PAKE-657028 format. One record per residue (C-alpha): residue number from 0; residue in three letters; x, y, z. Coordinates in nm, 2 decimals. Each point is the difference from the previous one (the first is absolute). Example, Ala and Ser with C-alpha at 12.3 -4.5 7.8 and 13.67 -1.06 7.14 Angstrom:
<atoms>
    nr   rest     east    north       up
     0    ALA     1.23    -0.45     0.78
     1    SER     0.14     0.34    -0.07
</atoms>
This chain:
<atoms>
    nr   rest     east    north       up
     0    MET    -5.19    -2.09    14.62
     1    ILE    -0.13    -0.31     0.16
     2    PRO    -0.30    -0.15    -0.19
     3    ASN    -0.32    -0.07     0.18
     4    SER    -0.05    -0.35     0.11
     5    PRO    -0.27    -0.20    -0.17
     6    THR    -0.18    -0.05     0.32
     7    SER    -0.04     0.28     0.25
     8    ARG     0.11    -0.09     0.36
     9    PRO    -0.03     0.20     0.31
    10    SER     0.31     0.18     0.13
    11    THR     0.20    -0.17     0.28
    12    SER     0.30     0.08     0.22
    13    ARG     0.22    -0.27    -0.15
    14    PRO     0.30     0.16    -0.20
    15    SER     0.03    -0.07    -0.37
    16    THR     0.25    -0.25    -0.14
    17    SER     0.20     0.27    -0.17
    18    ILE     0.04     0.20     0.32
    19    ILE     0.12    -0.31     0.18
    20    THR     0.25    -0.07    -0.27
    21    TYR     0.12     0.36     0.00
    22    LEU     0.06     0.00     0.38
    23    SER     0.18    -0.33    -0.01
    24    VAL     0.24     0.12    -0.27
    25    LEU     0.05     0.33     0.19
    26    ALA     0.08    -0.19     0.33
    27    LEU     0.24    -0.23    -0.18
    28    SER     0.18     0.30    -0.17
    29    LEU     0.04     0.17     0.34
    30    MET     0.15    -0.31     0.15
    31    LEU     0.24    -0.05    -0.28
    32    CYS     0.12     0.36     0.01
    33    ALA     0.04     0.02     0.38
    34    PRO     0.37    -0.05     0.10
    35    GLY    -0.08    -0.17     0.32
    36    ASN    -0.21    -0.26    -0.17
    37    THR     0.26    -0.06    -0.26
    38    GLU     0.26    -0.07     0.27
    39    ALA    -0.25    -0.22     0.17
    40    THR    -0.04    -0.20    -0.32
    41    LEU     0.38    -0.03    -0.02
    42    SER     0.04    -0.12     0.36
    43    SER    -0.32    -0.20     0.05
    44    PRO    -0.03    -0.33    -0.18
    45    ASN    -0.36    -0.05     0.12
    46    SER    -0.13     0.32    -0.17
    47    VAL    -0.35    -0.05    -0.13
    48    PHE     0.10     0.18    -0.32
    49    ASP     0.16    -0.29    -0.18
    50    PHE    -0.12     0.06    -0.35
    51    GLU     0.12    -0.27    -0.24
    52    THR    -0.13    -0.13    -0.33
    53    LEU    -0.01    -0.37    -0.08
    54    ILE     0.22    -0.08    -0.29
    55    GLU     0.00    -0.34    -0.16
    56    ARG     0.34    -0.17    -0.07
    57    SER     0.07    -0.10    -0.36
    58    ASP     0.04    -0.36     0.11
    59    THR    -0.32     0.01     0.21
    60    SER     0.17    -0.19     0.27
    61    GLU    -0.07     0.26     0.27
    62    LEU    -0.11     0.36     0.05
    63    ILE     0.22     0.29     0.10
    64    TYR    -0.09     0.35     0.11
    65    GLU     0.14     0.32    -0.16
    66    PRO    -0.08     0.35     0.13
    67    GLU    -0.19     0.22    -0.25
    68    PHE    -0.05     0.32     0.19
    69    ALA     0.25     0.27    -0.10
    70    ALA    -0.04     0.17     0.34
    71    PHE     0.19    -0.29     0.15
    72    ASP     0.37     0.02    -0.11
    73    ARG     0.23    -0.30     0.00
    74    SER     0.14     0.08     0.35
    75    ILE    -0.34    -0.06     0.16
    76    VAL     0.01    -0.36    -0.11
    77    GLY     0.34    -0.05     0.15
    78    ARG     0.23     0.06    -0.30
    79    ALA     0.27     0.26    -0.04
    80    PRO    -0.10     0.32    -0.19
    81    PRO     0.16     0.03    -0.34
    82    GLU     0.24     0.27     0.10
    83    GLN     0.16    -0.23     0.27
    84    PRO     0.18    -0.29    -0.17
    85    LEU    -0.03    -0.34     0.15
    86    LEU     0.33    -0.19     0.08
    87    THR    -0.02    -0.38    -0.04
    88    ASN     0.23    -0.28     0.10
    89    ASN     0.33     0.01    -0.20
    90    GLY    -0.15     0.24    -0.25
    91    PRO     0.23     0.30    -0.04
    92    ASP    -0.13     0.35    -0.09
    93    SER     0.23     0.24    -0.19
    94    ARG    -0.08     0.37    -0.06
    95    PRO     0.15     0.35     0.00
    96    ILE    -0.07     0.25     0.28
    97    ILE     0.07     0.37    -0.01
    98    PRO     0.19     0.19     0.27
    99    GLY    -0.25     0.06     0.28
   100    GLY    -0.24    -0.26    -0.13
   101    THR    -0.16    -0.30     0.18
   102    VAL    -0.12    -0.33    -0.12
   103    CYS    -0.23    -0.19     0.24
   104    TYR    -0.06    -0.37    -0.01
   105    ILE    -0.22    -0.25     0.18
   106    VAL     0.04    -0.36     0.08
   107    ASP    -0.35    -0.11     0.08
   108    LYS    -0.12    -0.28     0.22
   109    LYS    -0.10    -0.21    -0.30
   110    THR     0.35     0.01    -0.13
   111    LEU     0.14    -0.08     0.34
   112    PHE    -0.23    -0.28     0.10
   113    GLY    -0.18    -0.10    -0.32
   114    LYS    -0.34     0.14     0.11
   115    ASP    -0.18     0.32     0.02
   116    LYS    -0.02     0.19     0.33
   117    ARG    -0.38     0.02    -0.03
   118    ASP    -0.02    -0.38    -0.02
   119    ASP     0.17    -0.02     0.34
   120    ASP    -0.22     0.26     0.15
   121    HIS    -0.32    -0.18    -0.12
   122    LYS     0.13    -0.33     0.14
   123    THR     0.12     0.13     0.34
   124    THR    -0.30    -0.10     0.20
   125    GLY    -0.05    -0.22     0.31
   126    GLU     0.28    -0.23     0.08
   127    THR     0.20     0.09    -0.32
   128    ALA     0.00     0.37     0.10
   129    HIS     0.13    -0.10     0.34
   130    GLN     0.28    -0.20    -0.14
   131    ASN     0.10     0.27    -0.25
   132    THR     0.01     0.25     0.28
   133    ARG     0.24    -0.21     0.20
   134    ARG     0.22    -0.10    -0.29
   135    ALA     0.04     0.25    -0.29
   136    GLU     0.14    -0.14    -0.32
   137    THR     0.35     0.15    -0.08
   138    LYS     0.20     0.01    -0.32
   139    THR     0.37     0.08    -0.03
   140    VAL     0.05     0.25    -0.29
   141    TYR     0.34     0.07    -0.14
   142    VAL     0.00     0.35    -0.16
   143    SER     0.29     0.11    -0.22
   144    ALA     0.07     0.27    -0.25
   145    ASN     0.29     0.12    -0.23
   146    THR     0.07     0.34    -0.14
   147    CYS     0.08    -0.03    -0.37
   148    SER     0.09     0.36    -0.07
   149    ARG     0.00     0.34     0.16
   150    PRO    -0.03     0.36    -0.11
   151    THR     0.32     0.20    -0.08
   152    LEU     0.04     0.30     0.23
   153    LYS     0.12     0.33    -0.13
   154    THR     0.19     0.08     0.32
   155    LYS     0.36    -0.07     0.08
   156    ASP     0.17    -0.11     0.33
   157    LYS     0.30     0.15     0.16
   158    SER     0.23    -0.20    -0.23
   159    GLY    -0.17     0.13    -0.31
   160    ASN    -0.17    -0.33    -0.08
   161    THR    -0.36    -0.02    -0.08
   162    GLU    -0.20    -0.09     0.31
   163    LEU    -0.19    -0.33     0.01
   164    ALA    -0.37     0.00     0.03
   165    PRO    -0.12    -0.11     0.34
   166    GLN    -0.14    -0.35     0.05
   167    LEU    -0.37    -0.10    -0.02
   168    SER    -0.19    -0.10     0.31
   169    LEU    -0.24    -0.28     0.07
   170    TYR    -0.30     0.06     0.23
   171    THR    -0.23    -0.27     0.14
   172    SER    -0.33    -0.01     0.19
   173    THR    -0.20    -0.29     0.15
   174    THR    -0.31     0.21     0.08
   175    ASN    -0.28     0.10    -0.23
   176    LYS     0.01     0.34     0.15
   177    ILE     0.32     0.07    -0.20
   178    LYS    -0.05    -0.15    -0.34
   179    CYS     0.28     0.20    -0.17
   180    PRO     0.28     0.04     0.25
   181    THR     0.23     0.30    -0.06
   182    ALA     0.22     0.24     0.19
   183    GLY    -0.31     0.21     0.07
   184    ASN    -0.19    -0.27     0.20
   185    TYR     0.30    -0.21     0.12
   186    ASN     0.05     0.00     0.38
   187    LYS     0.30    -0.17     0.14
   188    SER    -0.19    -0.08     0.32
   189    ASN    -0.28    -0.17    -0.19
   190    PRO     0.08    -0.37    -0.01
   191    ASN    -0.23    -0.04    -0.30
   192    THR     0.22     0.21    -0.23
   193    ALA     0.37    -0.02    -0.10
   194    ARG     0.24     0.19    -0.22
   195    ILE     0.31    -0.17    -0.15
   196    PRO     0.23     0.20    -0.23
   197    PHE     0.17    -0.17    -0.29
   198    ASP     0.37    -0.08     0.05
   199    GLU     0.21     0.00    -0.32
   200    GLY    -0.31    -0.04    -0.20
   201    ALA    -0.16    -0.29     0.19
   202    VAL    -0.24    -0.06     0.29
   203    MET    -0.11    -0.32     0.17
   204    LEU    -0.27    -0.04     0.27
   205    THR    -0.18    -0.29     0.16
   206    MET    -0.36     0.06     0.12
   207    ASN    -0.24    -0.23     0.19
   208    ALA    -0.35     0.07    -0.15
   209    THR    -0.34    -0.08     0.14
   210    ASP    -0.20     0.22    -0.23
   211    ASP     0.05     0.24    -0.29
   212    ILE     0.34     0.17    -0.01
   213    TYR     0.08     0.32    -0.17
   214    ILE     0.34     0.09    -0.16
   215    SER     0.12     0.32    -0.15
   216    VAL     0.31     0.10    -0.20
   217    VAL     0.08     0.36     0.06
   218    ALA     0.25     0.21    -0.20
   219    PRO     0.17     0.29     0.18
   220    ASN    -0.11     0.35    -0.10
   221    ILE     0.30     0.14    -0.18
   222    SER     0.05     0.30    -0.23
   223    LYS     0.25     0.07    -0.27
   224    ALA     0.00    -0.35    -0.13
   225    ASP    -0.04    -0.16    -0.34
   226    GLY    -0.19    -0.33    -0.05
   227    GLU    -0.19    -0.22     0.24
   228    TYR     0.04    -0.30     0.22
   229    LYS    -0.07    -0.35    -0.12
   230    TYR    -0.04    -0.30     0.23
   231    GLN    -0.13    -0.35     0.03
   232    ILE    -0.19    -0.14     0.30
   233    ALA    -0.13    -0.34     0.09
   234    ILE    -0.14    -0.20     0.29
   235    SER     0.04    -0.37     0.06
   236    PHE    -0.12    -0.26     0.25
   237    ASP     0.31    -0.21    -0.06
   238    GLU     0.31     0.21     0.01
   239    TYR     0.12     0.35    -0.11
   240    TYR    -0.07     0.05    -0.37
   241    HIS     0.30     0.24     0.00
   242    ASN     0.28    -0.10     0.23
   243    TYR     0.33     0.17     0.12
   244    ASP     0.24    -0.23     0.18
   245    ALA     0.20     0.24     0.21
   246    LYS     0.21    -0.28     0.17
   247    ASN     0.08    -0.18    -0.33
   248    GLY    -0.15    -0.31     0.17
   249    THR    -0.03    -0.21    -0.31
   250    ALA     0.26     0.16    -0.23
   251    GLN     0.29     0.23     0.00
   252    LEU     0.20     0.18    -0.27
   253    LEU     0.37    -0.03     0.06
   254    LEU     0.28     0.19    -0.18
   255    MET     0.28    -0.23    -0.12
   256    ASP     0.22     0.27    -0.16
   257    PHE     0.01     0.29    -0.25
   258    ASP     0.21     0.20    -0.23
   259    SER    -0.04     0.35    -0.15
   260    THR    -0.29    -0.10    -0.23
   261    SER    -0.15    -0.32     0.13
   262    ALA    -0.10    -0.19     0.31
   263    LEU    -0.05    -0.37     0.09
   264    LEU    -0.29    -0.07     0.24
   265    PHE    -0.16    -0.32     0.11
   266    THR    -0.28    -0.12     0.23
   267    SER     0.04    -0.20     0.31
   268    ASP    -0.04    -0.38    -0.05
   269    LEU    -0.34    -0.09    -0.14
   270    THR     0.00    -0.31     0.22
   271    GLN     0.19    -0.16     0.28
   272    ASP    -0.08    -0.35    -0.12
   273    SER     0.25    -0.13    -0.25
   274    ASP    -0.26    -0.26    -0.12
   275    GLU    -0.21     0.29    -0.15
   276    THR     0.29     0.14    -0.20
   277    GLN    -0.07    -0.17    -0.33
   278    GLN    -0.37     0.08     0.01
   279    ILE     0.06     0.36     0.07
   280    MET     0.26     0.03    -0.27
   281    LYS    -0.26    -0.11    -0.26
   282    ARG    -0.24     0.29     0.09
   283    PRO     0.01     0.35    -0.13
   284    PRO     0.19     0.25     0.22
   285    PRO    -0.24     0.11     0.27
   286    TYR     0.10     0.37     0.05
   287    GLN     0.00     0.32    -0.19
   288    ILE     0.25     0.27     0.07
   289    PHE    -0.04     0.38     0.00
   290    ILE     0.31     0.24     0.00
   291    GLY    -0.04     0.36     0.08
   292    ASP     0.27     0.28    -0.02
   293    ASP     0.00     0.17     0.34
   294    LYS     0.11     0.33    -0.16
   295    LEU    -0.30     0.01    -0.23
   296    ARG    -0.24    -0.08     0.29
   297    SER    -0.24    -0.16    -0.24
   298    ILE    -0.11    -0.27     0.25
   299    ASP     0.02     0.21     0.31
   300    GLY    -0.32    -0.03     0.19
   301    LEU    -0.10    -0.31    -0.20
   302    ARG     0.25    -0.26     0.11
   303    HIS    -0.27    -0.22     0.16
   304    SER    -0.24     0.01    -0.29
   305    THR    -0.01    -0.25    -0.28
   306    CYS    -0.18     0.22    -0.25
   307    GLY     0.21     0.30     0.11
   308    LEU     0.32    -0.18    -0.07
   309    ALA    -0.13    -0.13    -0.33
   310    ASP    -0.09     0.35    -0.12
   311    HIS     0.30     0.19     0.12
   312    ALA     0.32    -0.22     0.05
   313    GLU     0.27     0.06    -0.26
   314    ILE     0.05    -0.38    -0.04
   315    TRP    -0.26    -0.26     0.04
   316    ALA     0.08    -0.36    -0.10
   317    ASN    -0.20    -0.32     0.01
   318    ASP     0.02    -0.34    -0.17
   319    LYS    -0.28     0.10    -0.25
   320    LYS     0.21     0.28    -0.14
   321    THR    -0.29     0.25     0.05
   322    GLY     0.18     0.24     0.23
   323    ARG     0.19     0.32    -0.07
   324    ASN     0.36    -0.02    -0.12
   325    ASN    -0.04    -0.37     0.04
   326    ASP     0.30    -0.07    -0.23
   327    LEU     0.23     0.16     0.26
   328    VAL    -0.06    -0.29     0.24
   329    THR     0.11    -0.36    -0.04
   330    THR    -0.18    -0.22     0.25
   331    GLY    -0.04    -0.37     0.07
   332    LEU     0.02    -0.27     0.26
   333    THR     0.34    -0.13     0.12
   334    THR     0.15    -0.23     0.25
   335    ARG     0.34     0.17     0.00
   336    GLY     0.14     0.08     0.34
   337    GLN     0.04    -0.18     0.32
   338    GLY    -0.26    -0.26     0.08
   339    GLY    -0.10    -0.05    -0.36
   340    LEU    -0.36     0.11     0.07
   341    PRO    -0.21     0.17    -0.26
   342    LYS    -0.03     0.38    -0.01
   343    GLN    -0.09     0.26    -0.26
   344    GLN     0.28     0.24    -0.12
   345    PHE    -0.02     0.33    -0.18
   346    LEU     0.29     0.15    -0.20
   347    VAL    -0.10     0.36    -0.05
   348    ALA     0.19     0.20    -0.27
   349    GLY    -0.03     0.35    -0.14
   350    LEU     0.05     0.18     0.33
   351    ASN     0.18     0.33     0.06
   352    HIS     0.33     0.01     0.19
   353    SER     0.01     0.14     0.36
   354    THR    -0.38    -0.02     0.03
   355    THR    -0.21    -0.13     0.28
   356    TYR    -0.29    -0.23    -0.10
   357    SER    -0.28    -0.18     0.18
   358    GLY    -0.08    -0.36    -0.11
   359    ILE    -0.34    -0.14     0.10
   360    LEU    -0.13    -0.35    -0.03
   361    VAL    -0.37    -0.05    -0.09
   362    LYS    -0.18    -0.34    -0.01
   363    MET    -0.31    -0.01    -0.20
   364    PRO    -0.25    -0.29     0.01
   365    ASP     0.04    -0.28    -0.26
   366    SER    -0.20    -0.29    -0.13
   367    ASP     0.05    -0.19     0.32
   368    SER    -0.13     0.28     0.22
   369    LYS    -0.31    -0.04     0.21
   370    ARG    -0.34     0.11    -0.14
   371    ASP    -0.33     0.09     0.15
   372    THR    -0.22    -0.30    -0.04
   373    LYS    -0.31     0.21    -0.06
   374    SER     0.12     0.28    -0.23
   375    GLY     0.32    -0.16    -0.15
   376    ARG     0.19     0.31     0.09
   377    THR     0.37    -0.03     0.10
   378    ILE     0.07     0.03     0.37
   379    GLY     0.28     0.24     0.06
   380    GLY    -0.03     0.12    -0.36
   381    GLY     0.17     0.33     0.07
   382    GLY     0.33    -0.16     0.07
   383    THR     0.26     0.01     0.28
   384    VAL     0.26     0.28     0.02
   385    TYR     0.32    -0.06     0.19
   386    LYS     0.23     0.24     0.18
   387    ALA     0.24     0.19    -0.23
   388    THR     0.37    -0.08    -0.03
   389    THR     0.22     0.31    -0.05
   390    PHE     0.33    -0.01    -0.19
   391    GLU     0.24     0.24    -0.16
   392    THR     0.19    -0.06    -0.32
   393    SER     0.37     0.05    -0.02
   394    SER     0.17     0.31    -0.12
   395    SER     0.29    -0.21    -0.15
   396    THR    -0.03    -0.13    -0.35
   397    ASN     0.26    -0.28     0.03
   398    CYS    -0.20    -0.24     0.22
   399    LYS    -0.23    -0.21    -0.21
   400    MET    -0.28    -0.24     0.10
   401    VAL     0.04    -0.36    -0.12
   402    THR    -0.24    -0.29     0.04
   403    ASN    -0.11    -0.33    -0.14
   404    LEU     0.36    -0.13    -0.03
   405    ASP     0.02    -0.36    -0.12
   406    PHE     0.29    -0.12     0.22
   407    CYS     0.00     0.24     0.29
   408    ASN    -0.37    -0.03     0.03
   409    GLU    -0.01     0.15     0.35
   410    THR     0.17     0.32    -0.12
   411    GLN    -0.24     0.29    -0.03
   412    TYR     0.14     0.34     0.08
   413    ALA     0.20     0.29    -0.14
   414    VAL     0.35    -0.08    -0.12
   415    PRO     0.29     0.22    -0.13
   416    GLY    -0.09     0.09    -0.36
   417    ASN     0.08     0.22    -0.29
   418    ASP    -0.27     0.14    -0.23
   419    LYS     0.25     0.05    -0.28
   420    LYS     0.09    -0.37    -0.01
   421    PHE    -0.30    -0.20     0.12
   422    ASN    -0.37     0.03     0.03
   423    ASN    -0.15    -0.17     0.31
   424    THR    -0.07    -0.33    -0.18
   425    ALA     0.35    -0.03    -0.15
   426    LEU     0.16     0.10     0.33
   427    ALA    -0.19    -0.27     0.18
   428    LYS     0.12    -0.26    -0.25
   429    HIS     0.36     0.13     0.03
   430    TYR     0.01    -0.06     0.37
   431    ASP    -0.19    -0.33    -0.01
   432    ASP     0.23    -0.15    -0.26
   433    TYR     0.31     0.09     0.20
   434    ALA    -0.14    -0.15     0.32
   435    ARG    -0.09    -0.32    -0.19
   436    LYS     0.36    -0.02    -0.14
   437    MET     0.14     0.04     0.36
   438    TYR    -0.23    -0.27     0.13
   439    ALA     0.14    -0.25    -0.26
   440    ASN     0.33     0.02     0.19
   441    PHE    -0.17    -0.09     0.32
   442    GLU    -0.18    -0.30    -0.16
   443    ARG     0.34    -0.14    -0.11
   444    VAL     0.11     0.01     0.36
   445    MET    -0.32    -0.17     0.12
   446    MET     0.07    -0.28    -0.24
   447    GLN     0.27    -0.12     0.23
   448    VAL    -0.24    -0.03     0.29
   449    PRO    -0.17    -0.34     0.04
   450    CYS    -0.35     0.14     0.00
   451    GLU    -0.16    -0.34    -0.09
   452    ALA     0.18    -0.20     0.27
   453    PRO    -0.20    -0.18     0.27
   454    PRO    -0.10     0.24     0.28
   455    GLU     0.26    -0.14     0.24
   456    SER     0.27     0.09    -0.25
   457    ARG    -0.11     0.35    -0.09
   458    TYR     0.15     0.32     0.13
   459    SER    -0.30     0.07     0.22
   460    LEU    -0.30    -0.19     0.14
   461    ALA    -0.20     0.33     0.02
   462    ARG     0.08     0.17    -0.33
   463    ASP     0.04    -0.12    -0.36
   464    CYS     0.15     0.11    -0.32
   465    ASP    -0.32     0.15    -0.14
   466    GLU    -0.02     0.23     0.31
   467    CYS     0.36     0.09    -0.05
   468    ARG    -0.06     0.09    -0.37
   469    GLU    -0.30     0.22     0.09
   470    ALA     0.19     0.18     0.27
   471    TYR     0.30     0.07    -0.21
   472    LYS    -0.21     0.11    -0.30
   473    ARG    -0.18     0.26     0.23
   474    TRP     0.33     0.13     0.13
   475    LEU     0.16     0.01    -0.34
   476    CYS    -0.28     0.20    -0.16
   477    THR     0.00     0.24     0.30
   478    VAL     0.36     0.09    -0.03
   479    THR     0.03    -0.02    -0.38
   480    ILE    -0.30     0.23    -0.05
   481    PRO     0.04     0.28     0.26
   482    ARG    -0.30     0.19     0.12
   483    CYS     0.04     0.36    -0.11
   484    GLU    -0.11     0.32     0.18
   485    ASP     0.03     0.37    -0.07
   486    VAL     0.36     0.11     0.08
   487    MET    -0.13     0.33     0.15
   488    GLY    -0.25    -0.18     0.22
   489    GLY    -0.04    -0.37     0.09
   490    SER    -0.01    -0.16     0.34
   491    ARG     0.27    -0.02     0.27
   492    TYR     0.05    -0.36    -0.09
   493    SER     0.14     0.10    -0.35
   494    VAL     0.35     0.04    -0.12
   495    VAL     0.11     0.26    -0.26
   496    ARG     0.14    -0.16    -0.32
   497    ASP     0.18     0.16    -0.29
   498    ALA     0.01     0.33     0.17
   499    PHE     0.27     0.14    -0.23
   500    GLN    -0.15    -0.13    -0.32
   501    ALA    -0.21     0.21    -0.24
   502    PHE    -0.38    -0.05    -0.03
   503    PRO    -0.12    -0.13    -0.34
   504    ASN    -0.08     0.36    -0.10
   505    GLY     0.36     0.11     0.07
   506    THR    -0.06     0.19     0.33
   507    THR     0.18    -0.08     0.32
   508    LEU    -0.07     0.02     0.37
   509    PRO     0.09     0.33     0.18
   510    ASP     0.34     0.01     0.15
   511    ASN    -0.13     0.07     0.35
   512    PHE    -0.21    -0.32    -0.02
   513    ARG     0.30    -0.21    -0.11
   514    LYS     0.22     0.13     0.28
   515    GLY     0.07    -0.28     0.24
   516    LEU    -0.10    -0.28    -0.25
   517    LYS     0.36    -0.11    -0.06
   518    ALA    -0.05    -0.38     0.07
   519    ALA     0.04    -0.23    -0.29
   520    ALA    -0.35    -0.14     0.06
   521    ASN    -0.14     0.35    -0.06
   522    ASN     0.16     0.04    -0.34
   523    SER    -0.11    -0.33    -0.16
   524    SER    -0.28    -0.24    -0.01
   525    ARG    -0.01    -0.33     0.19
   526    ASN     0.08    -0.17    -0.34
   527    ALA     0.24     0.16    -0.24
   528    TRP    -0.22    -0.15    -0.28
   529    ILE    -0.27     0.26     0.08
   530    ASP     0.23     0.29    -0.05
   531    GLU     0.15    -0.15    -0.32
   532    THR    -0.33    -0.09    -0.18
   533    VAL    -0.28     0.21     0.16
   534    LYS     0.19     0.31     0.11
   535    PRO    -0.28     0.14     0.22
   536    GLY     0.20     0.28     0.17
   537    PRO    -0.05     0.09     0.37
   538    TYR    -0.26    -0.19     0.19
   539    LYS    -0.07    -0.15     0.34
   540    GLU    -0.02    -0.38     0.06
   541    LEU    -0.24    -0.13     0.26
   542    LEU     0.21    -0.28     0.15
   543    PRO    -0.13    -0.36     0.02
   544    CYS    -0.10    -0.14     0.34
   545    GLU     0.24    -0.23     0.17
   546    ASP    -0.26    -0.27     0.03
   547    VAL     0.01    -0.06    -0.37
   548    CYS     0.37    -0.08     0.03
   549    TYR    -0.02    -0.21     0.32
   550    GLU    -0.28    -0.21    -0.16
   551    VAL     0.26    -0.12    -0.26
   552    VAL     0.24    -0.09     0.28
   553    GLN    -0.27    -0.20     0.18
   554    ALA    -0.14    -0.17    -0.31
   555    CYS     0.31    -0.09    -0.20
   556    PRO     0.29    -0.24     0.07
   557    ALA     0.31     0.15     0.17
   558    ALA     0.20    -0.16    -0.28
   559    ILE    -0.09     0.27    -0.25
   560    GLY     0.18     0.26     0.21
   561    PHE    -0.27     0.26     0.02
   562    THR     0.04     0.26     0.28
   563    CYS    -0.17     0.33     0.09
   564    PRO     0.16     0.33     0.10
   565    GLN     0.04     0.02     0.38
   566    PRO    -0.13     0.30     0.21
   567    GLY     0.28     0.23     0.11
   568    PHE     0.19    -0.04    -0.33
   569    PRO     0.00     0.29    -0.25
   570    SER    -0.14    -0.22    -0.27
   571    PHE    -0.31    -0.07     0.21
   572    SER    -0.13     0.35     0.01
   573    LYS     0.06     0.05    -0.37
   574    ALA    -0.14    -0.33    -0.12
   575    ILE    -0.27    -0.13     0.23
   576    LEU    -0.27     0.13     0.22
   577    ASN    -0.07    -0.10     0.36
   578    ASN    -0.34    -0.13     0.09
   579    ILE    -0.24     0.29     0.03
   580    ASN    -0.36     0.03     0.12
   581    ASP    -0.11     0.31    -0.18
</atoms>
């Protein structure tokens, strides 16, 4: 009931204040509810309905505006809705995703260019608008993702092995008409959308962005599976956050040798500049190694993924000792080998015989890695994965890996051994001590050579005694410590030794295998000392290259009487190997 006014006034046609207020609110409500007007508000920066409340900053230095009407959600003011995560520079996002699921991301213009899209729209007037039309601002975005784990399927393949879950897919869109790209709205003929399947658990994509970009991770819709996918995704304006080097452009894992339970691997040289050697040798080893058993298939489908390898490889070793079965790997920097340049080596133990493995190098960022100047985040923080190196352990148990010898410091390979008499460390010392003893005889011969004479009185103007000693030592270690291979396998450059001897476990070679092996070289080792003290049983020796022998002839004085076997003589094919290119 409206009370009578104190003073009576004549009636007029002017509407009352309450009616005006009511109609205004009604009109506003209709406009807010109408879909067309909402879309117009999203697309038109000059909408008259720009309701904002003045908020005073705590430091009173300036005023900012903050929306206070619930009807306007965050997307209307140019921000991503809460259900669509925002990807930022070098900021990884990790999360699970169920089979058939989709996670949609946005990289907004503010993240790309450091300003809000609305700010550009408000400023694009007159000459500025003309310039922006002619020259759109472009940002290169490096998108990368790794699969960390996958569901386990309940189905079997034709071989009876559990099938592997299919790979995730990455979808992208550069149009605001498709803000959550999926298989349902992807069109191969649409240049604004793209689909890139993960390969071995990794995906990398470069995009040139001029406005908001939309990225989705989509899991395949599979049934009869336990578990879910887990992944990590990141964008960067500098370089790929996760990287896979398919060409091994900056590093390579090389196999030196192996036996039935261990393998020796090393990287390519860490530098080509010998002046950097000492500095590199003082640093921690730069690479981690992952070893996967190919029979177990634990890393299948994840070979390009850092987190996938870390979660599933049987062996993971790093210098911080935080990996898995880290104690099975001995790693460090070394200058052993030709050239004397630094490299990282890995002696991997605890392997199974006659088994194929994959060894994978990964380089993670360190304290010297580049960082984003604004956020402090590490650039390339997801690491670099290198192409796998495959190797198979020996079936024979009488070839044993030796390394880190004191005298024969370039000797790092499998040698004839006997588990019942020596472990690997004792075996290495046994061979090394014998080689040192033999070298002492050579030193007595060299004492008769005038090594300190004036240059014109020396045996050579091009070579000296130090080069002779080094060449002879290399040759002596090579022939004193033979390189051992599986007698039932080995290469075509190998010679069967001790064919009629028993293995350390008492067994012998089959008669049909020994048939035709009647030569004396096939029934003894190169040095009788090996058969007398080690007693390895049958093995194959990979012959030394002829260059190692000829280097001694070239570097040493003729007076010492050193000669090499000559091609065409029976001793050559049983004692030395021609130059080979494979």
